C-alpha positions as CSV (number, residue, x, y, z in Angstrom):
1,M,47.6,171.9,-57.3
2,K,51.1,173.3,-58.1
3,T,51.3,175.2,-61.4
4,N,54.3,173.1,-62.4
5,L,53.1,169.6,-62.8
6,F,56.6,168.3,-63.4
7,R,58.3,169.4,-60.1
8,A,55.9,168.1,-57.4
9,R,58.8,166.6,-55.4
10,L,60.6,170.0,-55.2
11,E,59.6,173.1,-53.4
12,K,61.4,175.6,-55.6
13,E,61.6,176.2,-59.3
14,M,64.9,175.6,-61.0
15,A,67.2,178.6,-61.1
16,P,67.4,180.1,-64.6
17,I,71.2,179.6,-64.7
18,A,70.8,176.0,-63.8
19,R,68.0,175.5,-66.4
20,E,70.2,177.1,-69.1
21,Y,73.2,175.0,-68.1
22,L,71.2,171.7,-68.3
23,S,69.3,172.6,-71.4
24,C,69.6,170.6,-74.6
25,L,66.7,172.3,-76.3
26,E,68.8,173.6,-79.2
27,E,70.1,170.1,-79.9
28,D,66.6,168.7,-79.6
29,K,65.3,170.9,-82.5
30,R,66.6,168.2,-84.9
31,I,64.3,165.5,-83.4
32,I,61.2,167.5,-82.6
33,E,59.2,166.2,-85.4
34,I,60.3,162.6,-84.7
35,D,59.3,163.2,-81.0
36,L,55.8,164.1,-82.1
37,I,55.6,160.9,-84.3
38,V,56.8,158.8,-81.3
39,V,54.2,160.4,-79.0
40,K,51.5,159.8,-81.6
41,A,52.5,156.1,-82.0
42,H,52.4,155.7,-78.2
43,C,49.0,157.3,-77.9
44,L,47.6,155.1,-80.7
45,M,48.8,152.1,-78.8
46,L,47.2,153.5,-75.6
47,A,43.9,153.8,-77.5
48,K,44.3,150.3,-78.8
49,Q,44.8,149.0,-75.3
50,K,41.8,151.0,-74.1
51,Y,43.7,153.5,-71.9
52,L,42.5,156.3,-74.2
53,S,39.0,156.7,-75.6
54,K,38.5,157.5,-79.3
55,N,37.6,161.1,-78.3
56,E,40.6,161.5,-76.1
57,L,42.9,160.2,-78.8
58,K,41.3,162.6,-81.3
59,K,42.0,165.6,-79.1
60,I,45.6,164.5,-78.5
61,L,46.3,164.0,-82.2
62,W,44.8,167.4,-82.9
63,A,47.1,169.0,-80.3
64,L,50.1,167.2,-81.8
65,K,49.1,168.4,-85.3
66,K,48.7,172.0,-84.0
67,F,52.2,171.8,-82.3
68,K,53.7,170.7,-85.6
69,K,52.0,173.6,-87.5
70,E,53.2,176.1,-84.9
71,W,56.7,174.6,-85.1
72,Y,56.7,175.2,-88.9
73,T,55.5,178.8,-88.6
74,G,58.3,179.5,-86.1
75,E,56.3,180.4,-83.1
76,L,57.5,177.5,-81.0
77,K,61.1,177.9,-82.3
78,K,61.2,181.4,-80.9
79,L,59.9,180.2,-77.6
80,I,62.7,177.6,-77.3
81,S,65.4,180.0,-78.4
82,S,64.3,182.5,-75.8
83,L,65.1,179.9,-73.1
84,K,62.1,181.3,-71.1
85,I,60.2,178.0,-70.9
86,Q,60.5,175.9,-67.9
87,F,62.0,172.7,-69.4
88,T,65.5,171.6,-70.3
89,D,64.6,169.2,-73.1
90,I,61.9,168.8,-75.7
91,H,59.9,165.8,-74.2
92,P,58.1,167.5,-71.3
93,F,57.7,170.6,-73.4
94,V,55.6,168.6,-75.9
95,E,53.7,167.0,-73.1
96,K,52.9,170.4,-71.5
97,Y,51.8,171.7,-74.8
98,V,49.3,168.8,-75.2
99,I,48.1,169.3,-71.6
100,D,47.6,173.1,-72.2
101,S,45.7,172.3,-75.5
102,C,43.5,169.4,-74.3
103,G,43.3,169.9,-70.6
104,L,45.0,167.9,-67.9
105,K,42.4,165.1,-67.9
106,V,43.2,164.2,-71.5
107,G,46.7,165.5,-72.1
108,G,47.9,164.2,-68.7
109,K,47.5,160.7,-70.0
110,I,50.0,160.7,-72.9
111,N,53.0,159.8,-70.7
112,L,51.3,156.7,-69.3
113,G,53.6,153.7,-69.6
114,R,56.4,155.9,-71.1
115,S,59.4,157.8,-69.9
116,R,61.6,160.4,-71.6
117,N,64.3,157.7,-71.2
118,D,62.7,155.3,-73.7
119,Q,61.4,158.3,-75.7
120,I,64.8,159.8,-76.4
121,A,66.3,156.4,-77.2
122,T,63.5,155.9,-79.7
123,D,63.8,159.4,-81.2
124,L,67.6,158.8,-81.6
125,R,67.2,155.5,-83.4
126,I,64.6,156.9,-85.8
127,Y,66.8,160.0,-86.5
128,L,69.9,157.9,-87.0
129,R,68.3,155.4,-89.3
130,E,67.2,158.4,-91.5
131,E,70.7,159.8,-91.4
132,L,72.1,156.4,-92.3
133,I,70.1,156.3,-95.4
134,L,71.1,159.9,-96.3
135,V,74.8,159.1,-95.8
136,A,74.5,155.9,-97.8
137,G,72.9,157.8,-100.6
138,L,75.6,160.4,-100.7
139,L,78.3,157.7,-100.5
140,S,76.7,155.7,-103.3
141,D,76.6,158.8,-105.5
142,F,80.3,159.4,-104.7
143,V,81.2,155.8,-105.6
144,Y,79.3,156.2,-108.8
145,S,81.4,159.2,-109.7
146,L,84.6,157.4,-108.8
147,L,83.7,154.5,-111.1
148,K,82.6,156.8,-113.9
149,N,85.9,158.7,-113.8
150,A,87.8,155.4,-113.6
151,A,86.1,154.1,-116.7
152,K,87.4,157.2,-118.6
153,N,91.0,156.8,-117.4
154,R,91.9,153.1,-117.8
155,E,95.0,154.1,-119.8
156,T,95.9,157.2,-118.0
157,V,99.2,156.2,-116.5
158,F,99.9,157.5,-113.0
159,P,102.7,157.3,-110.5
160,G,102.1,155.1,-107.5
161,Y,103.9,156.1,-104.3
162,T,105.5,154.2,-101.4
163,H,107.5,155.9,-98.6
164,R,106.3,159.1,-100.3
165,Q,108.6,158.3,-103.3
166,P,107.5,157.3,-106.8
167,A,107.3,153.5,-106.7
168,Q,105.4,151.8,-109.5
169,V,103.4,152.8,-112.6
170,T,99.7,152.5,-112.1
171,T,96.7,154.2,-113.7
172,Y,94.4,157.0,-112.4
173,A,91.6,154.5,-112.9
174,H,93.3,151.9,-110.7
175,Y,93.8,154.6,-108.0
176,L,90.2,155.7,-108.1
177,L,89.0,152.1,-108.1
178,S,90.9,151.6,-104.8
179,Y,88.8,154.3,-103.1
180,G,85.7,152.9,-104.8
181,D,86.4,149.6,-103.0
182,I,86.9,151.4,-99.7
183,F,83.6,153.2,-99.8
184,L,81.8,150.1,-101.0
185,R,82.9,148.5,-97.8
186,D,81.6,151.5,-95.9
187,L,78.2,150.9,-97.5
188,D,78.3,147.3,-96.2
189,R,79.1,148.6,-92.7
190,L,76.3,151.2,-92.8
191,K,73.9,148.5,-93.7
192,E,75.0,146.4,-90.8
193,I,74.7,149.3,-88.4
194,Y,71.2,150.2,-89.8
195,R,70.0,146.7,-88.9
196,R,71.1,147.2,-85.3
197,V,69.8,150.8,-85.1
198,N,66.4,149.8,-86.4
199,L,65.2,148.1,-83.2
200,C,62.5,149.8,-81.0
201,P,63.2,150.6,-77.3
202,L,59.8,152.3,-76.8
203,G,57.9,150.7,-73.9
204,A,61.0,150.2,-71.7
205,S,59.9,153.2,-69.7
206,A,62.5,154.7,-67.4
207,L,64.4,151.5,-66.9
208,A,62.3,148.5,-65.9
209,G,59.2,148.6,-68.0
210,T,55.7,149.3,-66.9
211,T,52.8,147.6,-65.1
212,I,50.2,148.7,-67.6
213,K,49.4,146.4,-70.5
214,I,51.2,148.1,-73.4
215,D,51.8,146.5,-76.8
216,R,55.5,147.1,-77.7
217,K,55.2,145.2,-81.0
218,Y,52.4,147.5,-82.1
219,T,54.3,150.7,-81.5
220,A,57.4,149.1,-83.2
221,Q,55.4,148.3,-86.3
222,L,53.8,151.8,-86.3
223,L,57.3,153.4,-86.2
224,G,58.8,151.2,-89.0
225,F,61.2,149.2,-86.7
226,E,62.3,145.8,-87.8
227,G,62.1,144.5,-84.2
228,I,62.1,145.3,-80.5
229,L,65.1,145.9,-78.2
230,E,63.7,143.5,-75.6
231,N,65.6,144.0,-72.3
232,S,64.3,147.3,-70.9
233,I,67.5,148.1,-69.1
234,D,69.5,147.6,-72.3
235,A,66.9,149.6,-74.3
236,V,67.3,152.8,-72.3
237,S,70.9,152.7,-71.2
238,N,72.9,151.4,-74.1
239,R,74.4,153.6,-76.8
240,D,76.5,151.1,-78.6
241,F,74.5,151.7,-81.8
242,L,75.4,155.4,-81.6
243,L,79.1,154.6,-81.2
244,E,79.0,152.2,-84.1
245,L,77.6,154.8,-86.4
246,A,80.0,157.5,-85.1
247,N,82.9,155.0,-85.7
248,E,81.8,154.3,-89.2
249,L,81.4,158.0,-90.1
250,V,84.9,158.7,-88.8
251,L,86.2,155.8,-90.9
252,I,84.6,157.5,-93.9
253,M,86.2,160.8,-93.0
254,L,89.6,159.2,-92.6
255,S,89.4,157.8,-96.1
256,L,88.2,161.1,-97.5
257,S,91.0,162.9,-95.7
258,R,93.6,160.5,-97.1
259,L,92.2,160.9,-100.6
260,G,92.2,164.7,-100.0
261,K,95.8,164.7,-98.7
262,D,96.9,162.9,-101.9
263,L,95.2,165.6,-104.0
264,L,96.5,168.4,-101.8
265,L,100.1,167.2,-102.3
266,W,99.7,166.4,-106.0
267,S,98.2,169.8,-106.7
268,T,101.3,171.6,-105.4
269,F,103.9,173.1,-107.9
270,E,106.5,170.5,-106.8
271,Y,104.2,167.6,-107.8
272,G,102.0,169.3,-110.3
273,I,100.1,166.2,-111.5
274,V,96.6,167.4,-110.7
275,E,94.8,170.7,-110.7
276,L,91.7,171.6,-108.7
277,A,88.9,173.5,-110.4
278,D,88.8,177.1,-109.5
279,E,85.5,176.7,-107.8
280,F,87.1,174.6,-105.1
281,T,90.1,176.7,-104.4
282,D,90.7,180.0,-102.7
283,I,93.1,183.0,-103.2
284,S,95.6,184.8,-100.9
285,T,94.6,188.3,-99.9
286,A,98.3,189.2,-100.0
287,M,99.9,187.2,-102.8
288,P,98.1,187.6,-106.2
289,Q,99.6,184.4,-107.7
290,K,98.2,182.0,-105.2
291,K,95.7,179.3,-105.9
292,N,95.1,177.5,-102.6
293,A,93.5,174.1,-102.2
294,S,91.6,175.4,-99.2
295,T,88.8,172.9,-99.4
296,L,91.2,170.0,-99.0
297,E,93.1,171.7,-96.2
298,I,89.8,172.3,-94.3
299,L,88.9,168.6,-94.9
300,Q,92.1,167.7,-92.9
301,G,91.0,170.0,-90.1
302,K,87.4,168.7,-90.1
303,T,88.7,165.1,-90.0
304,S,90.8,166.0,-86.9
305,L,87.6,167.4,-85.4
306,V,85.5,164.3,-85.9
307,T,88.2,162.1,-84.4
308,G,88.3,164.3,-81.4
309,L,84.5,164.2,-81.1
310,L,84.6,160.4,-81.4
311,S,87.0,160.4,-78.4
312,H,84.5,162.6,-76.5
313,L,81.7,160.0,-77.2
314,Y,83.9,157.2,-75.9
315,N,85.0,159.1,-72.8
316,S,81.4,160.1,-72.0
317,L,80.3,156.4,-72.0
318,K,83.5,155.1,-70.4
319,G,82.6,153.5,-67.0
320,L,79.1,155.0,-67.1
321,E,76.8,153.2,-64.7
322,T,74.0,151.0,-66.0
323,G,70.7,152.8,-66.4
324,Y,69.8,156.2,-67.9
325,N,72.2,158.9,-66.9
326,Q,72.0,162.6,-68.0
327,E,75.6,162.5,-69.3
328,L,74.1,160.7,-72.3
329,Q,72.5,164.1,-73.2
330,E,75.9,165.4,-74.1
331,L,76.4,162.8,-76.8
332,K,74.0,164.5,-79.2
333,P,75.9,167.7,-80.1
334,A,79.0,165.6,-80.9
335,L,77.1,163.1,-82.9
336,W,75.2,165.8,-84.8
337,K,78.5,167.4,-85.7
338,I,80.1,164.2,-86.9
339,I,77.0,163.5,-89.1
340,D,77.0,167.0,-90.6
341,L,80.7,167.1,-91.3
342,T,80.7,163.6,-92.9
343,K,77.8,164.5,-95.2
344,S,79.3,167.8,-96.3
345,S,82.7,166.2,-96.8
346,I,81.4,163.5,-99.1
347,K,79.6,166.1,-101.1
348,I,82.6,168.4,-101.5
349,M,84.9,165.5,-102.4
350,Q,82.6,164.2,-105.1
351,R,82.6,167.6,-106.7
352,I,86.4,167.9,-106.4
353,I,87.0,164.5,-108.0
354,T,84.5,165.1,-110.9
355,T,86.1,168.5,-111.8
356,L,89.8,167.6,-111.3
357,K,92.3,168.0,-114.1
358,I,95.1,165.5,-114.7
359,N,98.5,166.9,-115.9
360,K,99.6,164.1,-118.2
361,E,102.8,165.9,-119.3
362,R,104.0,166.3,-115.8
363,I,103.1,162.7,-115.0
364,S,105.2,161.5,-118.0
365,E,108.1,163.6,-116.7
366,I,107.8,162.1,-113.2
367,L,107.7,158.5,-114.6
368,E,110.7,159.1,-116.8
369,K,112.9,160.9,-114.3
370,N,112.2,158.6,-111.4
371,Y,112.9,155.3,-113.4
372,I,109.5,154.2,-112.1
373,G,109.4,151.1,-114.4
374,A,112.5,149.6,-112.9
375,I,110.8,146.7,-111.2
376,D,109.1,145.8,-114.5
377,F,112.5,145.9,-116.3
378,A,113.9,143.5,-113.7
379,E,110.8,141.2,-114.0
380,Y,111.2,141.1,-117.8
381,L,114.9,140.1,-117.5
382,Q,113.9,137.3,-115.1
383,E,110.9,136.2,-117.2
384,S,112.8,136.2,-120.5
385,G,115.6,134.0,-119.0
386,Q,118.3,136.7,-119.5
387,V,119.2,136.3,-115.8
388,G,119.0,133.5,-113.3
389,T,117.1,135.1,-110.5
390,F,115.0,138.2,-109.7
391,R,117.6,139.3,-107.2
392,E,120.3,139.3,-109.9
393,A,118.0,141.3,-112.2
394,H,117.2,143.7,-109.4
395,F,121.0,144.1,-108.7
396,F,121.7,144.8,-112.4
397,V,118.8,147.3,-112.9
398,G,119.9,149.1,-109.7
399,N,123.4,149.5,-111.1
400,L,122.1,150.5,-114.5
401,I,120.0,153.3,-112.9
402,K,122.9,154.5,-110.8
403,R,124.8,155.0,-114.1
404,L,121.9,156.8,-115.7
405,I,121.6,159.2,-112.7
406,L,125.3,160.1,-113.0
407,Q,124.8,160.7,-116.7
408,K,121.6,162.7,-116.0
409,K,119.7,160.4,-118.4
410,G,116.2,159.2,-118.3
411,F,114.9,155.6,-118.4
412,S,114.0,155.8,-122.1
413,E,117.6,156.8,-123.0
414,I,119.1,153.4,-122.1
415,T,121.0,151.9,-125.1
416,P,121.7,148.2,-125.9
417,E,125.4,148.9,-125.6
418,Q,125.0,150.2,-122.0
419,V,122.9,147.1,-121.1
420,G,125.5,144.7,-122.6
421,K,128.5,146.5,-121.0
422,I,127.1,146.9,-117.5
423,S,125.7,143.4,-117.4
424,K,129.1,142.0,-118.4
425,S,130.9,143.9,-115.7
426,I,128.4,143.2,-113.0
427,L,126.9,139.8,-113.8
428,G,129.8,138.3,-115.8
429,K,127.6,137.8,-118.8
430,E,126.1,140.1,-121.4
431,I,122.4,140.8,-121.6
432,H,121.2,141.3,-125.2
433,L,118.3,143.7,-125.8
434,T,117.4,145.6,-128.9
435,Q,116.6,149.3,-128.8
436,G,113.0,148.4,-129.7
437,K,112.7,146.0,-126.8
438,I,114.2,148.5,-124.4
439,K,111.7,151.1,-125.5
440,E,108.9,148.6,-125.1
441,I,109.7,147.5,-121.6
442,T,110.4,151.0,-120.3
443,D,107.2,152.5,-121.8
444,P,104.7,153.2,-119.0
445,L,101.6,152.3,-121.0
446,H,103.1,149.1,-122.2
447,I,104.1,148.3,-118.6
448,I,100.5,148.8,-117.5
449,K,99.2,146.6,-120.2
450,R,101.5,143.8,-119.0
451,R,100.3,144.2,-115.4
452,K,97.6,141.6,-115.7
453,S,97.9,140.1,-112.2
454,Y,94.5,139.8,-110.4
455,G,93.6,143.2,-109.1
456,G,96.3,145.0,-111.0
457,P,96.2,148.1,-113.1
458,S,96.0,146.7,-116.6
459,P,93.1,148.2,-118.6
460,D,91.6,144.7,-119.0
461,E,91.8,144.0,-115.3
462,V,90.5,147.4,-114.4
463,T,87.6,146.9,-116.8
464,R,86.8,143.6,-115.1
465,M,86.8,145.1,-111.7
466,L,84.8,148.1,-112.8
467,R,82.1,145.9,-114.2
468,I,81.8,144.0,-110.9
469,R,81.8,147.2,-108.8
470,Q,79.1,148.8,-111.0
471,Q,76.9,145.7,-110.4
472,L,77.7,145.7,-106.7
473,L,76.8,149.4,-106.4
474,L,73.4,148.8,-108.1
475,V,72.6,146.0,-105.7
476,K,73.6,148.0,-102.7
477,K,71.6,151.0,-103.7
478,K,68.5,148.9,-104.4
479,D,68.9,147.1,-101.1
480,F,69.5,150.2,-99.0
481,F,66.8,152.6,-100.3
482,K,63.7,150.8,-99.3
483,P,61.1,153.3,-98.1
484,L,60.5,153.4,-94.4
485,T,57.1,152.2,-93.4
486,V,56.2,154.6,-90.7
487,K,52.5,154.3,-90.2
488,V,51.8,157.3,-88.0
């Protein structure tokens, strides 16, 4: 019998350069323990179906346990890293180890009714459901931090921007709450994806099932799956679940990047409304005065990377023929990178948000010098009946601000005389406002308290939204973190 039990069809051994080119052993290190669990579950099923005796099963389980121990001690890791073994992926490597440990007559049975095609699909799904729970945990913690900070800043007035220009007064709490809502939706999507990931493909074999009497429901239960991916072709060839997760992680990164871009701009001297903690900034090796928001800059670059990796995943699957094809192997490095970058980015943004300083003096200056309560002034004139329509009020306030700009005066410096004079010349009738009323309707905090529209930034409305989001988060966390019932 040939020494290499896996290449009977071929006369020659694979060239080392070809083996190294094909190898995904480094990527498979992440799923090695999962692979052992899946092999164990398959062998337990074979024993249940009388394809393995109790003694044979005992020997195989001992070999798998021994493999795991040697993996932890580093002996097998060194072997994989040396690239001197004869396999290009982890699955036959595990099988060969069991054969060497138990002998061919016992170890040679573990691949009965199984292929590395359904094996890798199962490994991937187990790995991804674990990563889904980890990502959801990190995201839940981040949302908690956003809500906690929002609760402390319900009356912290803040400029809201449209077209990159100061637009309306809002609050820092209202801003943080907007991202809380975004990431709560992400938790919903992660849960949906988890449901579709948690289906078992094991037993599909290479493509079209097997002639032996396997029990797919039993292995699915052992591995903690909620159900079975029934069609064997679909089970081994489809990677839609992988794309769904990658898509969702990129969505999370895009939101983190947008949040980061805001903070990056707002921390500059020109804006100056926030300041990053020293622990999350870097220096210039040449310019002693610099405090660079490097973490946020790198976040922008990492987000570009994950969007590129997502494109790689789509292009790899585009037009791929039905069935298992080795191109699928190249999805793993990109997916691993997307997962890693998303988790680290959530962690860093949580720390940045919780240590961020708000420059209230600079915010007051921006609000005053940009006449950011103008729309509220116009709405008051309409609501109080001083003008007939909002468009007339808008026209009047616009002209009033034009005069203030020429006079280099702020919003709070408006006088009743100016209001009366300008309204008479523009609208043909005089608007009467006291100095006290002008101060009231141009005061940012007063403006915020009047913004009671559903979902708006008034402290009362933000408090209502916070209460609901806090309850939602508790429900989502309780729902998501159910322990996996892997029975092997």
